[in-house]
mmCIF file as gemmi writes it, N, C-alpha and C atoms, coordinates in Angstrom:
data_model
loop_
_atom_site.group_PDB
_atom_site.id
_atom_site.type_symbol
_atom_site.label_atom_id
_atom_site.label_alt_id
_atom_site.label_comp_id
_atom_site.label_asym_id
_atom_site.label_entity_id
_atom_site.label_seq_id
_atom_site.pdbx_PDB_ins_code
_atom_site.Cartn_x
_atom_site.Cartn_y
_atom_site.Cartn_z
_atom_site.occupancy
_atom_site.B_iso_or_equiv
_atom_site.pdbx_formal_charge
_atom_site.auth_seq_id
_atom_site.auth_asym_id
_atom_site.pdbx_PDB_model_num
ATOM 1 N N . MET Axp A 1 ? 116.288 135.041 126.776 1 0 ? 1 A 1
ATOM 2 C CA . MET Axp A 1 ? 116.187 134.123 127.89 1 0 ? 1 A 1
ATOM 3 C C . MET Axp A 1 ? 115.213 134.652 128.941 1 0 ? 1 A 1
ATOM 4 N N . PHE Axp A 2 ? 115.134 135.986 129.112 1 0 ? 2 A 1
ATOM 5 C CA . PHE Axp A 2 ? 114.253 136.569 130.114 1 0 ? 2 A 1
ATOM 6 C C . PHE Axp A 2 ? 113.02 137.184 129.462 1 0 ? 2 A 1
ATOM 7 N N . VAL Axp A 3 ? 111.915 137.115 130.188 1 0 ? 3 A 1
ATOM 8 C CA . VAL Axp A 3 ? 110.656 137.732 129.78 1 0 ? 3 A 1
ATOM 9 C C . VAL Axp A 3 ? 110.112 138.505 130.971 1 0 ? 3 A 1
ATOM 10 N N . ASN Axp A 4 ? 109.114 139.369 130.738 1 0 ? 4 A 1
ATOM 11 C CA . ASN Axp A 4 ? 108.515 140.133 131.818 1 0 ? 4 A 1
ATOM 12 C C . ASN Axp A 4 ? 107.993 139.206 132.913 1 0 ? 4 A 1
ATOM 13 N N . LEU Axp A 5 ? 108.19 139.605 134.163 1 0 ? 5 A 1
ATOM 14 C CA . LEU Axp A 5 ? 107.716 138.818 135.295 1 0 ? 5 A 1
ATOM 15 C C . LEU Axp A 5 ? 106.201 138.678 135.252 1 0 ? 5 A 1
ATOM 16 N N . ASP Axp A 6 ? 105.526 139.776 134.978 1 0 ? 6 A 1
ATOM 17 C CA . ASP Axp A 6 ? 104.071 139.77 134.886 1 0 ? 6 A 1
ATOM 18 C C . ASP Axp A 6 ? 103.692 139.435 133.445 1 0 ? 6 A 1
ATOM 19 N N . ASN Axp A 7 ? 103.002 138.319 133.262 1 0 ? 7 A 1
ATOM 20 C CA . ASN Axp A 7 ? 102.648 137.871 131.91 1 0 ? 7 A 1
ATOM 21 C C . ASN Axp A 7 ? 101.746 138.847 131.167 1 0 ? 7 A 1
ATOM 22 N N . SER Axp A 8 ? 101.057 139.744 131.891 1 0 ? 8 A 1
ATOM 23 C CA . SER Axp A 8 ? 100.163 140.694 131.229 1 0 ? 8 A 1
ATOM 24 C C . SER Axp A 8 ? 100.893 141.947 130.749 1 0 ? 8 A 1
ATOM 25 N N . GLU Axp A 9 ? 102.158 142.144 131.171 1 0 ? 9 A 1
ATOM 26 C CA . GLU Axp A 9 ? 102.939 143.288 130.692 1 0 ? 9 A 1
ATOM 27 C C . GLU Axp A 9 ? 103.495 142.969 129.317 1 0 ? 9 A 1
ATOM 28 N N . TRP Axp A 10 ? 103.329 143.907 128.405 1 0 ? 10 A 1
ATOM 29 C CA . TRP Axp A 10 ? 103.811 143.674 127.042 1 0 ? 10 A 1
ATOM 30 C C . TRP Axp A 10 ? 104.927 144.62 126.637 1 0 ? 10 A 1
ATOM 31 N N . ARG Axp A 11 ? 105.174 145.645 127.462 1 0 ? 11 A 1
ATOM 32 C CA . ARG Axp A 11 ? 106.26 146.565 127.126 1 0 ? 11 A 1
ATOM 33 C C . ARG Axp A 11 ? 107.342 146.485 128.205 1 0 ? 11 A 1
ATOM 34 N N . ILE Axp A 12 ? 108.525 146.933 127.859 1 0 ? 12 A 1
ATOM 35 C CA . ILE Axp A 12 ? 109.655 146.887 128.77 1 0 ? 12 A 1
ATOM 36 C C . ILE Axp A 12 ? 109.778 148.24 129.462 1 0 ? 12 A 1
ATOM 37 N N . LEU Axp A 13 ? 109.748 148.247 130.775 1 0 ? 13 A 1
ATOM 38 C CA . LEU Axp A 13 ? 109.888 149.462 131.571 1 0 ? 13 A 1
ATOM 39 C C . LEU Axp A 13 ? 111.327 149.595 132.051 1 0 ? 13 A 1
ATOM 40 N N . ASP Axp A 14 ? 111.67 150.751 132.614 1 0 ? 14 A 1
ATOM 41 C CA . ASP Axp A 14 ? 112.986 150.917 133.217 1 0 ? 14 A 1
ATOM 42 C C . ASP Axp A 14 ? 113.136 149.934 134.361 1 0 ? 14 A 1
ATOM 43 N N . LEU Axp A 15 ? 114.251 149.247 134.408 1 0 ? 15 A 1
ATOM 44 C CA . LEU Axp A 15 ? 114.534 148.239 135.427 1 0 ? 15 A 1
ATOM 45 C C . LEU Axp A 15 ? 113.376 147.25 135.554 1 0 ? 15 A 1
ATOM 46 N N . ALA Axp A 16 ? 112.929 146.757 134.422 1 0 ? 16 A 1
ATOM 47 C CA . ALA Axp A 16 ? 111.791 145.844 134.376 1 0 ? 16 A 1
ATOM 48 C C . ALA Axp A 16 ? 112.099 144.544 135.11 1 0 ? 16 A 1
ATOM 49 N N . LYS Axp A 17 ? 111.123 144.064 135.865 1 0 ? 17 A 1
ATOM 50 C CA . LYS Axp A 17 ? 111.247 142.782 136.552 1 0 ? 17 A 1
ATOM 51 C C . LYS Axp A 17 ? 111.076 141.679 135.515 1 0 ? 17 A 1
ATOM 52 N N . GLN Axp A 18 ? 112.029 140.769 135.501 1 0 ? 18 A 1
ATOM 53 C CA . GLN Axp A 18 ? 112.061 139.722 134.488 1 0 ? 18 A 1
ATOM 54 C C . GLN Axp A 18 ? 112.183 138.34 135.127 1 0 ? 18 A 1
ATOM 55 N N . LYS Axp A 19 ? 111.828 137.327 134.357 1 0 ? 19 A 1
ATOM 56 C CA . LYS Axp A 19 ? 111.999 135.946 134.808 1 0 ? 19 A 1
ATOM 57 C C . LYS Axp A 19 ? 112.502 135.119 133.64 1 0 ? 19 A 1
ATOM 58 N N . SER Axp A 20 ? 113.195 134.051 133.988 1 0 ? 20 A 1
ATOM 59 C CA . SER Axp A 20 ? 113.635 133.073 133.014 1 0 ? 20 A 1
ATOM 60 C C . SER Axp A 20 ? 112.95 131.769 133.372 1 0 ? 20 A 1
ATOM 61 N N . LYS Axp A 21 ? 112.168 131.25 132.441 1 0 ? 21 A 1
ATOM 62 C CA . LYS Axp A 21 ? 111.409 130.036 132.714 1 0 ? 21 A 1
ATOM 63 C C . LYS Axp A 21 ? 112.096 128.841 132.06 1 0 ? 21 A 1
ATOM 64 N N . ARG Axp A 22 ? 112.595 127.965 132.873 1 0 ? 22 A 1
ATOM 65 C CA . ARG Axp A 22 ? 113.22 126.723 132.401 1 0 ? 22 A 1
ATOM 66 C C . ARG Axp A 22 ? 112.611 125.576 133.203 1 0 ? 22 A 1
ATOM 67 N N . ARG Axp A 23 ? 111.536 125.006 132.662 1 0 ? 23 A 1
ATOM 68 C CA . ARG Axp A 23 ? 110.773 123.972 133.358 1 0 ? 23 A 1
ATOM 69 C C . ARG Axp A 23 ? 110.385 124.453 134.735 1 0 ? 23 A 1
ATOM 70 N N . TRP Axp A 24 ? 110.914 123.876 135.777 1 0 ? 24 A 1
ATOM 71 C CA . TRP Axp A 24 ? 110.545 124.242 137.145 1 0 ? 24 A 1
ATOM 72 C C . TRP Axp A 24 ? 111.501 125.227 137.779 1 0 ? 24 A 1
ATOM 73 N N . LEU Axp A 25 ? 112.588 125.552 137.109 1 0 ? 25 A 1
ATOM 74 C CA . LEU Axp A 25 ? 113.562 126.5 137.651 1 0 ? 25 A 1
ATOM 75 C C . LEU Axp A 25 ? 113.256 127.911 137.151 1 0 ? 25 A 1
ATOM 76 N N . ARG Axp A 26 ? 113.242 128.857 138.085 1 0 ? 26 A 1
ATOM 77 C CA . ARG Axp A 26 ? 113.033 130.251 137.73 1 0 ? 26 A 1
ATOM 78 C C . ARG Axp A 26 ? 114.224 131.08 138.189 1 0 ? 26 A 1
ATOM 79 N N . LEU Axp A 27 ? 114.714 131.936 137.319 1 0 ? 27 A 1
ATOM 80 C CA . LEU Axp A 27 ? 115.695 132.95 137.681 1 0 ? 27 A 1
ATOM 81 C C . LEU Axp A 27 ? 114.982 134.283 137.59 1 0 ? 27 A 1
ATOM 82 N N . TYR Axp A 28 ? 115.231 135.15 138.559 1 0 ? 28 A 1
ATOM 83 C CA . TYR Axp A 28 ? 114.593 136.455 138.588 1 0 ? 28 A 1
ATOM 84 C C . TYR Axp A 28 ? 115.67 137.523 138.416 1 0 ? 28 A 1
ATOM 85 N N . ALA Axp A 29 ? 115.362 138.531 137.604 1 0 ? 29 A 1
ATOM 86 C CA . ALA Axp A 29 ? 116.359 139.541 137.274 1 0 ? 29 A 1
ATOM 87 C C . ALA Axp A 29 ? 115.696 140.873 136.983 1 0 ? 29 A 1
ATOM 88 N N . LEU Axp A 30 ? 116.531 141.906 136.976 1 0 ? 30 A 1
ATOM 89 C CA . LEU Axp A 30 ? 116.108 143.238 136.551 1 0 ? 30 A 1
ATOM 90 C C . LEU Axp A 30 ? 116.811 143.541 135.234 1 0 ? 30 A 1
ATOM 91 N N . ARG Axp A 31 ? 116.061 144.02 134.265 1 0 ? 31 A 1
ATOM 92 C CA . ARG Axp A 31 ? 116.629 144.353 132.956 1 0 ? 31 A 1
ATOM 93 C C . ARG Axp A 31 ? 117.22 145.748 133.035 1 0 ? 31 A 1
ATOM 94 N N . ILE Axp A 32 ? 118.529 145.835 132.867 1 0 ? 32 A 1
ATOM 95 C CA . ILE Axp A 32 ? 119.231 147.112 132.88 1 0 ? 32 A 1
ATOM 96 C C . ILE Axp A 32 ? 119.208 147.737 131.49 1 0 ? 32 A 1
ATOM 97 N N . ASP Axp A 33 ? 119.45 146.93 130.488 1 0 ? 33 A 1
ATOM 98 C CA . ASP Axp A 33 ? 119.526 147.388 129.105 1 0 ? 33 A 1
ATOM 99 C C . ASP Axp A 33 ? 119.383 146.153 128.227 1 0 ? 33 A 1
ATOM 100 N N . THR Axp A 34 ? 119.421 146.327 126.931 1 0 ? 34 A 1
ATOM 101 C CA . THR Axp A 34 ? 119.335 145.188 126.03 1 0 ? 34 A 1
ATOM 102 C C . THR Axp A 34 ? 120.438 144.185 126.358 1 0 ? 34 A 1
ATOM 103 N N . ASN Axp A 35 ? 120.052 142.955 126.621 1 0 ? 35 A 1
ATOM 104 C CA . ASN Axp A 35 ? 120.972 141.862 126.954 1 0 ? 35 A 1
ATOM 105 C C . ASN Axp A 35 ? 121.827 142.117 128.188 1 0 ? 35 A 1
ATOM 106 N N . THR Axp A 36 ? 121.367 142.984 129.089 1 0 ? 36 A 1
ATOM 107 C CA . THR Axp A 36 ? 122.076 143.252 130.347 1 0 ? 36 A 1
ATOM 108 C C . THR Axp A 36 ? 121.083 143.133 131.493 1 0 ? 36 A 1
ATOM 109 N N . TYR Axp A 37 ? 121.343 142.18 132.385 1 0 ? 37 A 1
ATOM 110 C CA . TYR Axp A 37 ? 120.437 141.883 133.482 1 0 ? 37 A 1
ATOM 111 C C . TYR Axp A 37 ? 121.213 141.758 134.782 1 0 ? 37 A 1
ATOM 112 N N . VAL Axp A 38 ? 120.558 142.099 135.892 1 0 ? 38 A 1
ATOM 113 C CA . VAL Axp A 38 ? 121.081 141.834 137.222 1 0 ? 38 A 1
ATOM 114 C C . VAL Axp A 38 ? 120.208 140.722 137.781 1 0 ? 38 A 1
ATOM 115 N N . ILE Axp A 39 ? 120.797 139.552 137.966 1 0 ? 39 A 1
ATOM 116 C CA . ILE Axp A 39 ? 120.042 138.429 138.516 1 0 ? 39 A 1
ATOM 117 C C . ILE Axp A 39 ? 119.98 138.603 140.027 1 0 ? 39 A 1
ATOM 118 N N . THR Axp A 40 ? 118.758 138.614 140.56 1 0 ? 40 A 1
ATOM 119 C CA . THR Axp A 40 ? 118.565 138.841 141.99 1 0 ? 40 A 1
ATOM 120 C C . THR Axp A 40 ? 118.328 137.554 142.756 1 0 ? 40 A 1
ATOM 121 N N . GLY Axp A 41 ? 118.023 136.483 142.075 1 0 ? 41 A 1
ATOM 122 C CA . GLY Axp A 41 ? 117.798 135.213 142.778 1 0 ? 41 A 1
ATOM 123 C C . GLY Axp A 41 ? 117.136 134.196 141.88 1 0 ? 41 A 1
ATOM 124 N N . GLY Axp A 42 ? 116.704 133.129 142.512 1 0 ? 42 A 1
ATOM 125 C CA . GLY Axp A 42 ? 116.054 132.06 141.78 1 0 ? 42 A 1
ATOM 126 C C . GLY Axp A 42 ? 115.251 131.198 142.727 1 0 ? 42 A 1
ATOM 127 N N . ALA Axp A 43 ? 114.436 130.34 142.144 1 0 ? 43 A 1
ATOM 128 C CA . ALA Axp A 43 ? 113.596 129.466 142.967 1 0 ? 43 A 1
ATOM 129 C C . ALA Axp A 43 ? 113.143 128.284 142.135 1 0 ? 43 A 1
ATOM 130 N N . ILE Axp A 44 ? 112.768 127.248 142.828 1 0 ? 44 A 1
ATOM 131 C CA . ILE Axp A 44 ? 112.09 126.128 142.196 1 0 ? 44 A 1
ATOM 132 C C . ILE Axp A 44 ? 110.612 126.468 142.247 1 0 ? 44 A 1
ATOM 133 N N . LYS Axp A 45 ? 109.977 126.505 141.105 1 0 ? 45 A 1
ATOM 134 C CA . LYS Axp A 45 ? 108.585 126.949 141.027 1 0 ? 45 A 1
ATOM 135 C C . LYS Axp A 45 ? 107.702 125.767 140.671 1 0 ? 45 A 1
ATOM 136 N N . LEU Axp A 46 ? 106.863 125.383 141.614 1 0 ? 46 A 1
ATOM 137 C CA . LEU Axp A 46 ? 105.971 124.251 141.402 1 0 ? 46 A 1
ATOM 138 C C . LEU Axp A 46 ? 104.501 124.658 141.395 1 0 ? 46 A 1
ATOM 139 N N . THR Axp A 47 ? 104.217 125.944 141.626 1 0 ? 47 A 1
ATOM 140 C CA . THR Axp A 47 ? 102.844 126.426 141.636 1 0 ? 47 A 1
ATOM 141 C C . THR Axp A 47 ? 102.658 127.469 140.538 1 0 ? 47 A 1
ATOM 142 N N . HIS Axp A 48 ? 101.407 127.75 140.197 1 0 ? 48 A 1
ATOM 143 C CA . HIS Axp A 48 ? 101.114 128.68 139.107 1 0 ? 48 A 1
ATOM 144 C C . HIS Axp A 48 ? 101.485 130.116 139.464 1 0 ? 48 A 1
ATOM 145 N N . LYS Axp A 49 ? 101.165 130.561 140.681 1 0 ? 49 A 1
ATOM 146 C CA . LYS Axp A 49 ? 101.423 131.944 141.076 1 0 ? 49 A 1
ATOM 147 C C . LYS Axp A 49 ? 102.529 132.016 142.109 1 0 ? 49 A 1
ATOM 148 N N . MET Axp A 50 ? 103.204 133.173 142.164 1 0 ? 50 A 1
ATOM 149 C CA . MET Axp A 50 ? 104.268 133.377 143.15 1 0 ? 50 A 1
ATOM 150 C C . MET Axp A 50 ? 103.698 133.707 144.522 1 0 ? 50 A 1
ATOM 151 N N . GLU Axp A 51 ? 102.565 134.393 144.54 1 0 ? 51 A 1
ATOM 152 C CA . GLU Axp A 51 ? 101.975 134.819 145.797 1 0 ? 51 A 1
ATOM 153 C C . GLU Axp A 51 ? 101.55 133.598 146.621 1 0 ? 51 A 1
ATOM 154 N N . GLY Axp A 52 ? 101.712 133.742 147.932 1 0 ? 52 A 1
ATOM 155 C CA . GLY Axp A 52 ? 101.276 132.678 148.828 1 0 ? 52 A 1
ATOM 156 C C . GLY Axp A 52 ? 102.325 131.615 149.092 1 0 ? 52 A 1
ATOM 157 N N . ARG Axp A 53 ? 103.449 131.667 148.413 1 0 ? 53 A 1
ATOM 158 C CA . ARG Axp A 53 ? 104.529 130.711 148.619 1 0 ? 53 A 1
ATOM 159 C C . ARG Axp A 53 ? 105.718 131.481 149.186 1 0 ? 53 A 1
ATOM 160 N N . LEU Axp A 54 ? 106.18 131.072 150.347 1 0 ? 54 A 1
ATOM 161 C CA . LEU Axp A 54 ? 107.207 131.823 151.057 1 0 ? 54 A 1
ATOM 162 C C . LEU Axp A 54 ? 108.47 132.028 150.225 1 0 ? 54 A 1
ATOM 163 N N . HIS Axp A 55 ? 108.959 130.973 149.58 1 0 ? 55 A 1
ATOM 164 C CA . HIS Axp A 55 ? 110.225 131.096 148.845 1 0 ? 55 A 1
ATOM 165 C C . HIS Axp A 55 ? 110.103 132.013 147.63 1 0 ? 55 A 1
ATOM 166 N N . THR Axp A 56 ? 108.963 132.024 146.951 1 0 ? 56 A 1
ATOM 167 C CA . THR Axp A 56 ? 108.834 132.914 145.801 1 0 ? 56 A 1
ATOM 168 C C . THR Axp A 56 ? 108.483 134.343 146.234 1 0 ? 56 A 1
ATOM 169 N N . GLU Axp A 57 ? 107.785 134.491 147.349 1 0 ? 57 A 1
ATOM 170 C CA . GLU Axp A 57 ? 107.528 135.842 147.862 1 0 ? 57 A 1
ATOM 171 C C . GLU Axp A 57 ? 108.832 136.519 148.28 1 0 ? 57 A 1
ATOM 172 N N . LYS Axp A 58 ? 109.774 135.747 148.822 1 0 ? 58 A 1
ATOM 173 C CA . LYS Axp A 58 ? 111.086 136.303 149.159 1 0 ? 58 A 1
ATOM 174 C C . LYS Axp A 58 ? 111.788 136.816 147.905 1 0 ? 58 A 1
ATOM 175 N N . GLU Axp A 59 ? 111.619 136.122 146.799 1 0 ? 59 A 1
ATOM 176 C CA . GLU Axp A 59 ? 112.238 136.551 145.543 1 0 ? 59 A 1
ATOM 177 C C . GLU Axp A 59 ? 111.619 137.859 145.058 1 0 ? 59 A 1
ATOM 178 N N . LEU Axp A 60 ? 110.306 138.022 145.227 1 0 ? 60 A 1
ATOM 179 C CA . LEU Axp A 60 ? 109.651 139.28 144.855 1 0 ? 60 A 1
ATOM 180 C C . LEU Axp A 60 ? 110.186 140.434 145.694 1 0 ? 60 A 1
ATOM 181 N N . ILE Axp A 61 ? 110.389 140.186 146.986 1 0 ? 61 A 1
ATOM 182 C CA . ILE Axp A 61 ? 110.922 141.218 147.881 1 0 ? 61 A 1
ATOM 183 C C . ILE Axp A 61 ? 112.333 141.607 147.451 1 0 ? 61 A 1
ATOM 184 N N . LYS Axp A 62 ? 113.163 140.61 147.115 1 0 ? 62 A 1
ATOM 185 C CA . LYS Axp A 62 ? 114.53 140.907 146.665 1 0 ? 62 A 1
ATOM 186 C C . LYS Axp A 62 ? 114.518 141.717 145.37 1 0 ? 62 A 1
ATOM 187 N N . LEU Axp A 63 ? 113.617 141.37 144.445 1 0 ? 63 A 1
ATOM 188 C CA . LEU Axp A 63 ? 113.505 142.125 143.201 1 0 ? 63 A 1
ATOM 189 C C . LEU Axp A 63 ? 113.176 143.585 143.491 1 0 ? 63 A 1
ATOM 190 N N . ASP Axp A 64 ? 112.204 143.814 144.37 1 0 ? 64 A 1
ATOM 191 C CA . ASP Axp A 64 ? 111.8 145.186 144.697 1 0 ? 64 A 1
ATOM 192 C C . ASP Axp A 64 ? 112.914 145.952 145.397 1 0 ? 64 A 1
ATOM 193 N N . LYS Axp A 65 ? 113.596 145.324 146.349 1 0 ? 65 A 1
ATOM 194 C CA . LYS Axp A 65 ? 114.686 145.999 147.065 1 0 ? 65 A 1
ATOM 195 C C . LYS Axp A 65 ? 115.815 146.373 146.115 1 0 ? 65 A 1
ATOM 196 N N . CYS Axp A 66 ? 116.184 145.461 145.254 1 0 ? 66 A 1
ATOM 197 C CA . CYS Axp A 66 ? 117.266 145.714 144.3 1 0 ? 66 A 1
ATOM 198 C C . CYS Axp A 66 ? 116.856 146.807 143.311 1 0 ? 66 A 1
ATOM 199 N N . ARG Axp A 67 ? 115.628 146.751 142.833 1 0 ? 67 A 1
ATOM 200 C CA . ARG Axp A 67 ? 115.137 147.761 141.89 1 0 ? 67 A 1
ATOM 201 C C . ARG Axp A 67 ? 115.152 149.145 142.537 1 0 ? 67 A 1
ATOM 202 N N . ASN Axp A 68 ? 114.672 149.227 143.778 1 0 ? 68 A 1
ATOM 203 C CA . ASN Axp A 68 ? 114.665 150.509 144.487 1 0 ? 68 A 1
ATOM 204 C C . ASN Axp A 68 ? 116.077 151.03 144.7 1 0 ? 68 A 1
ATOM 205 N N . TYR Axp A 69 ? 117.015 150.141 145.057 1 0 ? 69 A 1
ATOM 206 C CA . TYR Axp A 69 ? 118.406 150.545 145.261 1 0 ? 69 A 1
ATOM 207 C C . TYR Axp A 69 ? 119.001 151.095 143.966 1 0 ? 69 A 1
ATOM 208 N N . LEU Axp A 70 ? 118.811 150.377 142.868 1 0 ? 70 A 1
ATOM 209 C CA . LEU Axp A 70 ? 119.37 150.823 141.591 1 0 ? 70 A 1
ATOM 210 C C . LEU Axp A 70 ? 118.774 152.16 141.168 1 0 ? 70 A 1
ATOM 211 N N . LYS Axp A 71 ? 117.463 152.329 141.372 1 0 ? 71 A 1
ATOM 212 C CA . LYS Axp A 71 ? 116.841 153.62 141.047 1 0 ? 71 A 1
ATOM 213 C C . LYS Axp A 71 ? 117.423 154.734 141.912 1 0 ? 71 A 1
ATOM 214 N N . ASP Axp A 72 ? 117.591 154.466 143.205 1 0 ? 72 A 1
ATOM 215 C CA . ASP Axp A 72 ? 118.161 155.476 144.111 1 0 ? 72 A 1
ATOM 216 C C . ASP Axp A 72 ? 119.578 155.862 143.703 1 0 ? 72 A 1
ATOM 217 N N . GLN Axp A 73 ? 120.317 154.931 143.109 1 0 ? 73 A 1
ATOM 218 C CA . GLN Axp A 73 ? 121.687 155.181 142.672 1 0 ? 73 A 1
ATOM 219 C C . GLN Axp A 73 ? 121.749 155.785 141.269 1 0 ? 73 A 1
ATOM 220 N N . GLY Axp A 74 ? 120.595 155.999 140.648 1 0 ? 74 A 1
ATOM 221 C CA . GLY Axp A 74 ? 120.544 156.625 139.334 1 0 ? 74 A 1
ATOM 222 C C . GLY Axp A 74 ? 120.838 155.686 138.175 1 0 ? 74 A 1
ATOM 223 N N . VAL Axp A 75 ? 120.678 154.394 138.381 1 0 ? 75 A 1
ATOM 224 C CA . VAL Axp A 75 ? 120.937 153.433 137.305 1 0 ? 75 A 1
ATOM 225 C C . VAL Axp A 75 ? 119.745 153.43 136.357 1 0 ? 75 A 1
ATOM 226 N N . ILE Axp A 76 ? 120.021 153.777 135.091 1 0 ? 76 A 1
ATOM 227 C CA . ILE Axp A 76 ? 118.969 153.773 134.075 1 0 ? 76 A 1
ATOM 228 C C . ILE Axp A 76 ? 119.377 152.998 132.825 1 0 ? 76 A 1
ATOM 229 N N . ASP Axp A 77 ? 120.666 152.695 132.707 1 0 ? 77 A 1
ATOM 230 C CA . ASP Axp A 77 ? 121.162 151.962 131.548 1 0 ? 77 A 1
ATOM 231 C C . ASP Axp A 77 ? 122.473 151.272 131.912 1 0 ? 77 A 1
ATOM 232 N N . VAL Axp A 78 ? 123.077 150.602 130.941 1 0 ? 78 A 1
ATOM 233 C CA . VAL Axp A 78 ? 124.292 149.834 131.207 1 0 ? 78 A 1
ATOM 234 C C . VAL Axp A 78 ? 125.449 150.755 131.623 1 0 ? 78 A 1
ATOM 235 N N . ASP Axp A 79 ? 125.525 151.959 131.078 1 0 ? 79 A 1
ATOM 236 C CA . ASP Axp A 79 ? 126.625 152.872 131.458 1 0 ? 79 A 1
ATOM 237 C C . ASP Axp A 79 ? 126.516 153.294 132.911 1 0 ? 79 A 1
ATOM 238 N N . SER Axp A 80 ? 125.331 153.677 133.34 1 0 ? 80 A 1
ATOM 239 C CA . SER Axp A 80 ? 125.173 154.091 134.75 1 0 ? 80 A 1
ATOM 240 C C . SER Axp A 80 ? 125.346 152.893 135.68 1 0 ? 80 A 1
ATOM 241 N N . PHE Axp A 81 ? 124.993 151.705 135.229 1 0 ? 81 A 1
ATOM 242 C CA . PHE Axp A 81 ? 125.226 150.51 136.041 1 0 ? 81 A 1
ATOM 243 C C . PHE Axp A 81 ? 126.717 150.24 136.186 1 0 ? 81 A 1
ATOM 244 N N . ASN Axp A 82 ? 127.454 150.359 135.093 1 0 ? 82 A 1
ATOM 245 C CA . ASN Axp A 82 ? 128.896 150.149 135.15 1 0 ? 82 A 1
ATOM 246 C C . ASN Axp A 82 ? 129.574 151.161 136.061 1 0 ? 82 A 1
ATOM 247 N N . GLU Axp A 83 ? 129.114 152.414 136.048 1 0 ? 83 A 1
ATOM 248 C CA . GLU Axp A 83 ? 129.659 153.424 136.953 1 0 ? 83 A 1
ATOM 249 C C . GLU Axp A 83 ? 129.436 153.035 138.397 1 0 ? 83 A 1
ATOM 250 N N . LEU Axp A 84 ? 128.269 152.494 138.706 1 0 ? 84 A 1
ATOM 251 C CA . LEU Axp A 84 ? 127.956 152.075 140.075 1 0 ? 84 A 1
ATOM 252 C C . LEU Axp A 84 ? 128.864 150.911 140.496 1 0 ? 84 A 1
ATOM 253 N N . VAL Axp A 85 ? 129.078 149.979 139.611 1 0 ? 85 A 1
ATOM 254 C CA . VAL Axp A 85 ? 129.892 148.805 139.932 1 0 ? 85 A 1
ATOM 255 C C . VAL Axp A 85 ? 131.356 149.189 140.138 1 0 ? 85 A 1
ATOM 256 N N . ILE Axp A 86 ? 131.845 150.093 139.293 1 0 ? 86 A 1
ATOM 257 C CA . ILE Axp A 86 ? 133.246 150.499 139.384 1 0 ? 86 A 1
ATOM 258 C C . ILE Axp A 86 ? 133.406 151.408 140.565 1 0 ? 86 A 1
């Protein structure tokens, strides 16, 4: 359901920024592990790029803040994520 946020990225990085494209609806998430995602938000996407649109730029900021928080907490996989949640 999710693919890399940046269409030019072809490999999956730690806490990779992901998007789910369903017509005009976008969900944004961070990939924790295979089939494990933290959804950070969503938006109605009517333009080609996220930059320059206030509502989608806010989603990019949320993705970065959440990614930085998870990295600071040592989240690298589903087990470390579960430890953080518990």
